[in-house]
mmCIF file of the N, C-alpha and C atoms, coordinates in Angstrom:
data_MODEL
# 
_entry.id   MODEL 
# 
loop_
_atom_site.group_PDB 
_atom_site.id 
_atom_site.type_symbol 
_atom_site.label_atom_id 
_atom_site.label_alt_id 
_atom_site.label_comp_id 
_atom_site.label_asym_id 
_atom_site.label_entity_id 
_atom_site.label_seq_id 
_atom_site.pdbx_PDB_ins_code 
_atom_site.Cartn_x 
_atom_site.Cartn_y 
_atom_site.Cartn_z 
_atom_site.occupancy 
_atom_site.B_iso_or_equiv 
_atom_site.pdbx_formal_charge 
_atom_site.auth_seq_id 
_atom_site.auth_comp_id 
_atom_site.auth_asym_id 
_atom_site.auth_atom_id 
_atom_site.pdbx_PDB_model_num 
ATOM 1   N N  . MET A 1 1  ? 5.842  -24.702 -43.332 1.00 0.00 ? 1  MET A N  1 
ATOM 2   C CA . MET A 1 1  ? 7.259  -24.677 -43.051 1.00 0.00 ? 1  MET A CA 1 
ATOM 3   C C  . MET A 1 1  ? 7.686  -23.298 -42.551 1.00 0.00 ? 1  MET A C  1 
ATOM 4   N N  . VAL A 1 2  ? 7.240  -22.265 -43.228 1.00 0.00 ? 2  VAL A N  1 
ATOM 5   C CA . VAL A 1 2  ? 7.578  -20.905 -42.802 1.00 0.00 ? 2  VAL A CA 1 
ATOM 6   C C  . VAL A 1 2  ? 6.961  -20.614 -41.437 1.00 0.00 ? 2  VAL A C  1 
ATOM 7   N N  . GLN A 1 3  ? 5.730  -21.092 -41.243 1.00 0.00 ? 3  GLN A N  1 
ATOM 8   C CA . GLN A 1 3  ? 5.045  -20.848 -39.974 1.00 0.00 ? 3  GLN A CA 1 
ATOM 9   C C  . GLN A 1 3  ? 5.780  -21.524 -38.817 1.00 0.00 ? 3  GLN A C  1 
ATOM 10  N N  . SER A 1 4  ? 6.264  -22.746 -39.022 1.00 0.00 ? 4  SER A N  1 
ATOM 11  C CA . SER A 1 4  ? 6.968  -23.438 -37.942 1.00 0.00 ? 4  SER A CA 1 
ATOM 12  C C  . SER A 1 4  ? 8.291  -22.744 -37.627 1.00 0.00 ? 4  SER A C  1 
ATOM 13  N N  . LYS A 1 5  ? 8.996  -22.265 -38.655 1.00 0.00 ? 5  LYS A N  1 
ATOM 14  C CA . LYS A 1 5  ? 10.247 -21.533 -38.418 1.00 0.00 ? 5  LYS A CA 1 
ATOM 15  C C  . LYS A 1 5  ? 9.975  -20.230 -37.683 1.00 0.00 ? 5  LYS A C  1 
ATOM 16  N N  . LEU A 1 6  ? 8.891  -19.552 -38.052 1.00 0.00 ? 6  LEU A N  1 
ATOM 17  C CA . LEU A 1 6  ? 8.536  -18.299 -37.403 1.00 0.00 ? 6  LEU A CA 1 
ATOM 18  C C  . LEU A 1 6  ? 8.182  -18.536 -35.942 1.00 0.00 ? 6  LEU A C  1 
ATOM 19  N N  . SER A 1 7  ? 7.373  -19.565 -35.668 1.00 0.00 ? 7  SER A N  1 
ATOM 20  C CA . SER A 1 7  ? 6.994  -19.823 -34.282 1.00 0.00 ? 7  SER A CA 1 
ATOM 21  C C  . SER A 1 7  ? 8.199  -20.264 -33.459 1.00 0.00 ? 7  SER A C  1 
ATOM 22  N N  . THR A 1 8  ? 9.122  -21.019 -34.053 1.00 0.00 ? 8  THR A N  1 
ATOM 23  C CA . THR A 1 8  ? 10.340 -21.414 -33.344 1.00 0.00 ? 8  THR A CA 1 
ATOM 24  C C  . THR A 1 8  ? 11.183 -20.191 -33.027 1.00 0.00 ? 8  THR A C  1 
ATOM 25  N N  . GLY A 1 9  ? 11.302 -19.292 -33.977 1.00 0.00 ? 9  GLY A N  1 
ATOM 26  C CA . GLY A 1 9  ? 12.058 -18.058 -33.750 1.00 0.00 ? 9  GLY A CA 1 
ATOM 27  C C  . GLY A 1 9  ? 11.431 -17.196 -32.673 1.00 0.00 ? 9  GLY A C  1 
ATOM 28  N N  . LEU A 1 10 ? 10.098 -17.101 -32.688 1.00 0.00 ? 10 LEU A N  1 
ATOM 29  C CA . LEU A 1 10 ? 9.406  -16.318 -31.664 1.00 0.00 ? 10 LEU A CA 1 
ATOM 30  C C  . LEU A 1 10 ? 9.577  -16.938 -30.285 1.00 0.00 ? 10 LEU A C  1 
ATOM 31  N N  . LYS A 1 11 ? 9.496  -18.261 -30.208 1.00 0.00 ? 11 LYS A N  1 
ATOM 32  C CA . LYS A 1 11 ? 9.680  -18.934 -28.921 1.00 0.00 ? 11 LYS A CA 1 
ATOM 33  C C  . LYS A 1 11 ? 11.075 -18.673 -28.368 1.00 0.00 ? 11 LYS A C  1 
ATOM 34  N N  . LYS A 1 12 ? 12.089 -18.734 -29.235 1.00 0.00 ? 12 LYS A N  1 
ATOM 35  C CA . LYS A 1 12 ? 13.463 -18.463 -28.791 1.00 0.00 ? 12 LYS A CA 1 
ATOM 36  C C  . LYS A 1 12 ? 13.593 -17.027 -28.300 1.00 0.00 ? 12 LYS A C  1 
ATOM 37  N N  . LEU A 1 13 ? 13.009 -16.097 -29.046 1.00 0.00 ? 13 LEU A N  1 
ATOM 38  C CA . LEU A 1 13 ? 13.097 -14.690 -28.677 1.00 0.00 ? 13 LEU A CA 1 
ATOM 39  C C  . LEU A 1 13 ? 12.383 -14.430 -27.355 1.00 0.00 ? 13 LEU A C  1 
ATOM 40  N N  . LEU A 1 14 ? 11.198 -14.999 -27.193 1.00 0.00 ? 14 LEU A N  1 
ATOM 41  C CA . LEU A 1 14 ? 10.447 -14.791 -25.960 1.00 0.00 ? 14 LEU A CA 1 
ATOM 42  C C  . LEU A 1 14 ? 11.144 -15.424 -24.766 1.00 0.00 ? 14 LEU A C  1 
ATOM 43  N N  . SER A 1 15 ? 11.691 -16.619 -24.935 1.00 0.00 ? 15 SER A N  1 
ATOM 44  C CA . SER A 1 15 ? 12.373 -17.260 -23.814 1.00 0.00 ? 15 SER A CA 1 
ATOM 45  C C  . SER A 1 15 ? 13.659 -16.514 -23.468 1.00 0.00 ? 15 SER A C  1 
ATOM 46  N N  . LYS A 1 16 ? 14.286 -15.914 -24.466 1.00 0.00 ? 16 LYS A N  1 
ATOM 47  C CA . LYS A 1 16 ? 15.515 -15.154 -24.228 1.00 0.00 ? 16 LYS A CA 1 
ATOM 48  C C  . LYS A 1 16 ? 15.224 -13.869 -23.455 1.00 0.00 ? 16 LYS A C  1 
ATOM 49  N N  . ASN A 1 17 ? 14.097 -13.233 -23.742 1.00 0.00 ? 17 ASN A N  1 
ATOM 50  C CA . ASN A 1 17 ? 13.759 -11.951 -23.124 1.00 0.00 ? 17 ASN A CA 1 
ATOM 51  C C  . ASN A 1 17 ? 12.835 -12.090 -21.920 1.00 0.00 ? 17 ASN A C  1 
ATOM 52  N N  . LYS A 1 18 ? 12.574 -13.315 -21.482 1.00 0.00 ? 18 LYS A N  1 
ATOM 53  C CA . LYS A 1 18 ? 11.658 -13.514 -20.364 1.00 0.00 ? 18 LYS A CA 1 
ATOM 54  C C  . LYS A 1 18 ? 12.296 -12.969 -19.087 1.00 0.00 ? 18 LYS A C  1 
ATOM 55  N N  . PRO A 1 19 ? 11.592 -12.109 -18.342 1.00 0.00 ? 19 PRO A N  1 
ATOM 56  C CA . PRO A 1 19 ? 12.185 -11.568 -17.117 1.00 0.00 ? 19 PRO A CA 1 
ATOM 57  C C  . PRO A 1 19 ? 12.293 -12.631 -16.039 1.00 0.00 ? 19 PRO A C  1 
ATOM 58  N N  . ASN A 1 20 ? 13.343 -12.537 -15.279 1.00 0.00 ? 20 ASN A N  1 
ATOM 59  C CA . ASN A 1 20 ? 13.528 -13.445 -14.151 1.00 0.00 ? 20 ASN A CA 1 
ATOM 60  C C  . ASN A 1 20 ? 13.171 -12.668 -12.895 1.00 0.00 ? 20 ASN A C  1 
ATOM 61  N N  . HIS A 1 21 ? 12.004 -12.950 -12.318 1.00 0.00 ? 21 HIS A N  1 
ATOM 62  C CA . HIS A 1 21 ? 11.523 -12.175 -11.183 1.00 0.00 ? 21 HIS A CA 1 
ATOM 63  C C  . HIS A 1 21 ? 12.303 -12.460 -9.911  1.00 0.00 ? 21 HIS A C  1 
ATOM 64  N N  . PHE A 1 22 ? 13.034 -13.542 -9.879  1.00 0.00 ? 22 PHE A N  1 
ATOM 65  C CA . PHE A 1 22 ? 13.772 -13.897 -8.677  1.00 0.00 ? 22 PHE A CA 1 
ATOM 66  C C  . PHE A 1 22 ? 15.269 -13.882 -8.935  1.00 0.00 ? 22 PHE A C  1 
ATOM 67  N N  . SER A 1 23 ? 15.724 -12.879 -9.670  1.00 0.00 ? 23 SER A N  1 
ATOM 68  C CA . SER A 1 23 ? 17.159 -12.770 -9.885  1.00 0.00 ? 23 SER A CA 1 
ATOM 69  C C  . SER A 1 23 ? 17.835 -12.333 -8.591  1.00 0.00 ? 23 SER A C  1 
ATOM 70  N N  . ILE A 1 24 ? 19.136 -12.539 -8.510  1.00 0.00 ? 24 ILE A N  1 
ATOM 71  C CA . ILE A 1 24 ? 19.872 -12.211 -7.295  1.00 0.00 ? 24 ILE A CA 1 
ATOM 72  C C  . ILE A 1 24 ? 19.853 -10.705 -7.029  1.00 0.00 ? 24 ILE A C  1 
ATOM 73  N N  . HIS A 1 25 ? 19.966 -9.897  -8.059  1.00 0.00 ? 25 HIS A N  1 
ATOM 74  C CA . HIS A 1 25 ? 19.947 -8.445  -7.901  1.00 0.00 ? 25 HIS A CA 1 
ATOM 75  C C  . HIS A 1 25 ? 18.740 -7.887  -8.648  1.00 0.00 ? 25 HIS A C  1 
ATOM 76  N N  . PRO A 1 26 ? 17.614 -7.679  -7.958  1.00 0.00 ? 26 PRO A N  1 
ATOM 77  C CA . PRO A 1 26 ? 16.415 -7.196  -8.649  1.00 0.00 ? 26 PRO A CA 1 
ATOM 78  C C  . PRO A 1 26 ? 16.594 -5.758  -9.138  1.00 0.00 ? 26 PRO A C  1 
ATOM 79  N N  . GLU A 1 27 ? 15.976 -5.471  -10.254 1.00 0.00 ? 27 GLU A N  1 
ATOM 80  C CA . GLU A 1 27 ? 16.035 -4.123  -10.804 1.00 0.00 ? 27 GLU A CA 1 
ATOM 81  C C  . GLU A 1 27 ? 15.152 -3.199  -9.965  1.00 0.00 ? 27 GLU A C  1 
ATOM 82  N N  . PRO A 1 28 ? 15.638 -1.997  -9.640  1.00 0.00 ? 28 PRO A N  1 
ATOM 83  C CA . PRO A 1 28 ? 14.814 -1.061  -8.854  1.00 0.00 ? 28 PRO A CA 1 
ATOM 84  C C  . PRO A 1 28 ? 13.781 -0.368  -9.736  1.00 0.00 ? 28 PRO A C  1 
ATOM 85  N N  . PHE A 1 29 ? 12.683 -1.061  -10.018 1.00 0.00 ? 29 PHE A N  1 
ATOM 86  C CA . PHE A 1 29 ? 11.664 -0.504  -10.897 1.00 0.00 ? 29 PHE A CA 1 
ATOM 87  C C  . PHE A 1 29 ? 10.668 0.360   -10.140 1.00 0.00 ? 29 PHE A C  1 
ATOM 88  N N  . VAL A 1 30 ? 10.757 0.399   -8.795  1.00 0.00 ? 30 VAL A N  1 
ATOM 89  C CA . VAL A 1 30 ? 9.852  1.215   -7.997  1.00 0.00 ? 30 VAL A CA 1 
ATOM 90  C C  . VAL A 1 30 ? 10.520 2.568   -7.771  1.00 0.00 ? 30 VAL A C  1 
ATOM 91  N N  . LYS A 1 31 ? 9.833  3.636   -8.133  1.00 0.00 ? 31 LYS A N  1 
ATOM 92  C CA . LYS A 1 31 ? 10.434 4.967   -8.050  1.00 0.00 ? 31 LYS A CA 1 
ATOM 93  C C  . LYS A 1 31 ? 10.438 5.520   -6.628  1.00 0.00 ? 31 LYS A C  1 
ATOM 94  N N  . ASN A 1 32 ? 9.398  5.248   -5.855  1.00 0.00 ? 32 ASN A N  1 
ATOM 95  C CA . ASN A 1 32 ? 9.294  5.759   -4.491  1.00 0.00 ? 32 ASN A CA 1 
ATOM 96  C C  . ASN A 1 32 ? 10.290 5.020   -3.593  1.00 0.00 ? 32 ASN A C  1 
ATOM 97  N N  . PRO A 1 33 ? 11.209 5.747   -2.919  1.00 0.00 ? 33 PRO A N  1 
ATOM 98  C CA . PRO A 1 33 ? 12.239 5.077   -2.108  1.00 0.00 ? 33 PRO A CA 1 
ATOM 99  C C  . PRO A 1 33 ? 11.685 4.210   -0.981  1.00 0.00 ? 33 PRO A C  1 
ATOM 100 N N  . SER A 1 34 ? 10.603 4.644   -0.324  1.00 0.00 ? 34 SER A N  1 
ATOM 101 C CA . SER A 1 34 ? 10.054 3.828   0.770   1.00 0.00 ? 34 SER A CA 1 
ATOM 102 C C  . SER A 1 34 ? 9.438  2.541   0.227   1.00 0.00 ? 34 SER A C  1 
ATOM 103 N N  . GLU A 1 35 ? 8.765  2.628   -0.914  1.00 0.00 ? 35 GLU A N  1 
ATOM 104 C CA . GLU A 1 35 ? 8.211  1.424   -1.534  1.00 0.00 ? 35 GLU A CA 1 
ATOM 105 C C  . GLU A 1 35 ? 9.334  0.511   -2.020  1.00 0.00 ? 35 GLU A C  1 
ATOM 106 N N  . ARG A 1 36 ? 10.427 1.109   -2.490  1.00 0.00 ? 36 ARG A N  1 
ATOM 107 C CA . ARG A 1 36 ? 11.563 0.322   -2.949  1.00 0.00 ? 36 ARG A CA 1 
ATOM 108 C C  . ARG A 1 36 ? 12.167 -0.463  -1.784  1.00 0.00 ? 36 ARG A C  1 
ATOM 109 N N  . LEU A 1 37 ? 12.300 0.178   -0.616  1.00 0.00 ? 37 LEU A N  1 
ATOM 110 C CA . LEU A 1 37 ? 12.818 -0.517  0.566   1.00 0.00 ? 37 LEU A CA 1 
ATOM 111 C C  . LEU A 1 37 ? 11.908 -1.673  0.963   1.00 0.00 ? 37 LEU A C  1 
ATOM 112 N N  . GLN A 1 38 ? 10.599 -1.439  0.896   1.00 0.00 ? 38 GLN A N  1 
ATOM 113 C CA . GLN A 1 38 ? 9.644  -2.496  1.232   1.00 0.00 ? 38 GLN A CA 1 
ATOM 114 C C  . GLN A 1 38 ? 9.787  -3.665  0.259   1.00 0.00 ? 38 GLN A C  1 
ATOM 115 N N  . TYR A 1 39 ? 9.963  -3.365  -1.016  1.00 0.00 ? 39 TYR A N  1 
ATOM 116 C CA . TYR A 1 39 ? 10.138 -4.407  -2.022  1.00 0.00 ? 39 TYR A CA 1 
ATOM 117 C C  . TYR A 1 39 ? 11.396 -5.225  -1.738  1.00 0.00 ? 39 TYR A C  1 
ATOM 118 N N  . VAL A 1 40 ? 12.500 -4.537  -1.422  1.00 0.00 ? 40 VAL A N  1 
ATOM 119 C CA . VAL A 1 40 ? 13.761 -5.233  -1.158  1.00 0.00 ? 40 VAL A CA 1 
ATOM 120 C C  . VAL A 1 40 ? 13.629 -6.116  0.078   1.00 0.00 ? 40 VAL A C  1 
ATOM 121 N N  . LYS A 1 41 ? 12.933 -5.622  1.113   1.00 0.00 ? 41 LYS A N  1 
ATOM 122 C CA . LYS A 1 41 ? 12.726 -6.436  2.322   1.00 0.00 ? 41 LYS A CA 1 
ATOM 123 C C  . LYS A 1 41 ? 11.916 -7.689  1.989   1.00 0.00 ? 41 LYS A C  1 
ATOM 124 N N  . LEU A 1 42 ? 10.865 -7.525  1.192   1.00 0.00 ? 42 LEU A N  1 
ATOM 125 C CA . LEU A 1 42 ? 10.048 -8.681  0.804   1.00 0.00 ? 42 LEU A CA 1 
ATOM 126 C C  . LEU A 1 42 ? 10.862 -9.665  -0.022  1.00 0.00 ? 42 LEU A C  1 
ATOM 127 N N  . PHE A 1 43 ? 11.705 -9.149  -0.897  1.00 0.00 ? 43 PHE A N  1 
ATOM 128 C CA . PHE A 1 43 ? 12.548 -10.002 -1.731  1.00 0.00 ? 43 PHE A CA 1 
ATOM 129 C C  . PHE A 1 43 ? 13.517 -10.800 -0.868  1.00 0.00 ? 43 PHE A C  1 
ATOM 130 N N  . LYS A 1 44 ? 14.137 -10.134 0.107   1.00 0.00 ? 44 LYS A N  1 
ATOM 131 C CA . LYS A 1 44 ? 15.073 -10.819 0.997   1.00 0.00 ? 44 LYS A CA 1 
ATOM 132 C C  . LYS A 1 44 ? 14.351 -11.870 1.832   1.00 0.00 ? 44 LYS A C  1 
ATOM 133 N N  . THR A 1 45 ? 13.138 -11.546 2.283   1.00 0.00 ? 45 THR A N  1 
ATOM 134 C CA . THR A 1 45 ? 12.356 -12.518 3.047   1.00 0.00 ? 45 THR A CA 1 
ATOM 135 C C  . THR A 1 45 ? 12.046 -13.743 2.199   1.00 0.00 ? 45 THR A C  1 
ATOM 136 N N  . ALA A 1 46 ? 11.698 -13.519 0.943   1.00 0.00 ? 46 ALA A N  1 
ATOM 137 C CA . ALA A 1 46 ? 11.410 -14.652 0.051   1.00 0.00 ? 46 ALA A CA 1 
ATOM 138 C C  . ALA A 1 46 ? 12.647 -15.516 -0.139  1.00 0.00 ? 46 ALA A C  1 
ATOM 139 N N  . LEU A 1 47 ? 13.817 -14.892 -0.267  1.00 0.00 ? 47 LEU A N  1 
ATOM 140 C CA . LEU A 1 47 ? 15.055 -15.665 -0.404  1.00 0.00 ? 47 LEU A CA 1 
ATOM 141 C C  . LEU A 1 47 ? 15.349 -16.463 0.859   1.00 0.00 ? 47 LEU A C  1 
ATOM 142 N N  . GLU A 1 48 ? 15.101 -15.853 2.031   1.00 0.00 ? 48 GLU A N  1 
ATOM 143 C CA . GLU A 1 48 ? 15.330 -16.563 3.293   1.00 0.00 ? 48 GLU A CA 1 
ATOM 144 C C  . GLU A 1 48 ? 14.401 -17.767 3.409   1.00 0.00 ? 48 GLU A C  1 
ATOM 145 N N  . ILE A 1 49 ? 13.134 -17.576 3.068   1.00 0.00 ? 49 ILE A N  1 
ATOM 146 C CA . ILE A 1 49 ? 12.168 -18.682 3.128   1.00 0.00 ? 49 ILE A CA 1 
ATOM 147 C C  . ILE A 1 49 ? 12.591 -19.786 2.171   1.00 0.00 ? 49 ILE A C  1 
ATOM 148 N N  . ASN A 1 50 ? 13.024 -19.410 0.981   1.00 0.00 ? 50 ASN A N  1 
ATOM 149 C CA . ASN A 1 50 ? 13.457 -20.390 -0.008  1.00 0.00 ? 50 ASN A CA 1 
ATOM 150 C C  . ASN A 1 50 ? 14.653 -21.183 0.498   1.00 0.00 ? 50 ASN A C  1 
ATOM 151 N N  . SER A 1 51 ? 15.629 -20.497 1.085   1.00 0.00 ? 51 SER A N  1 
ATOM 152 C CA . SER A 1 51 ? 16.809 -21.209 1.578   1.00 0.00 ? 51 SER A CA 1 
ATOM 153 C C  . SER A 1 51 ? 16.454 -22.098 2.763   1.00 0.00 ? 51 SER A C  1 
ATOM 154 N N  . LEU A 1 52 ? 15.518 -21.655 3.613   1.00 0.00 ? 52 LEU A N  1 
ATOM 155 C CA . LEU A 1 52 ? 15.084 -22.496 4.734   1.00 0.00 ? 52 LEU A CA 1 
ATOM 156 C C  . LEU A 1 52 ? 14.375 -23.750 4.229   1.00 0.00 ? 52 LEU A C  1 
ATOM 157 N N  . GLN A 1 53 ? 13.553 -23.597 3.197   1.00 0.00 ? 53 GLN A N  1 
ATOM 158 C CA . GLN A 1 53 ? 12.862 -24.757 2.635   1.00 0.00 ? 53 GLN A CA 1 
ATOM 159 C C  . GLN A 1 53 ? 13.858 -25.728 2.017   1.00 0.00 ? 53 GLN A C  1 
ATOM 160 N N  . GLU A 1 54 ? 14.869 -25.207 1.333   1.00 0.00 ? 54 GLU A N  1 
ATOM 161 C CA . GLU A 1 54 ? 15.892 -26.083 0.759   1.00 0.00 ? 54 GLU A CA 1 
ATOM 162 C C  . GLU A 1 54 ? 16.657 -26.802 1.864   1.00 0.00 ? 54 GLU A C  1 
ATOM 163 N N  . PHE A 1 55 ? 16.940 -26.098 2.956   1.00 0.00 ? 55 PHE A N  1 
ATOM 164 C CA . PHE A 1 55 ? 17.648 -26.698 4.084   1.00 0.00 ? 55 PHE A CA 1 
ATOM 165 C C  . PHE A 1 55 ? 16.806 -27.817 4.699   1.00 0.00 ? 55 PHE A C  1 
ATOM 166 N N  . GLN A 1 56 ? 15.491 -27.595 4.799   1.00 0.00 ? 56 GLN A N  1 
ATOM 167 C CA . GLN A 1 56 ? 14.589 -28.614 5.341   1.00 0.00 ? 56 GLN A CA 1 
ATOM 168 C C  . GLN A 1 56 ? 14.572 -29.852 4.442   1.00 0.00 ? 56 GLN A C  1 
ATOM 169 N N  . LEU A 1 57 ? 14.644 -29.643 3.133   1.00 0.00 ? 57 LEU A N  1 
ATOM 170 C CA . LEU A 1 57 ? 14.627 -30.770 2.200   1.00 0.00 ? 57 LEU A CA 1 
ATOM 171 C C  . LEU A 1 57 ? 15.911 -31.584 2.287   1.00 0.00 ? 57 LEU A C  1 
ATOM 172 N N  . ILE A 1 58 ? 17.020 -30.914 2.605   1.00 0.00 ? 58 ILE A N  1 
ATOM 173 C CA . ILE A 1 58 ? 18.306 -31.612 2.688   1.00 0.00 ? 58 ILE A CA 1 
ATOM 174 C C  . ILE A 1 58 ? 18.337 -32.536 3.900   1.00 0.00 ? 58 ILE A C  1 
ATOM 175 N N  . LYS A 1 59 ? 17.707 -32.101 4.997   1.00 0.00 ? 59 LYS A N  1 
ATOM 176 C CA . LYS A 1 59 ? 17.727 -32.902 6.238   1.00 0.00 ? 59 LYS A CA 1 
ATOM 177 C C  . LYS A 1 59 ? 17.086 -34.246 6.081   1.00 0.00 ? 59 LYS A C  1 
# 
């Protein structure tokens, strides 16, 4: 009983703190400014591809 409550609590805590890698505003975790720009460009490209795929599915 204690073990199941503990595992349930851990699951809630882990799911609550799970990072969202595709959030709308990514955290600037890259210290080098040129690498940060490259990351942001890649992120924007991924969002564009995602929206294009969703648009294709709607058609």
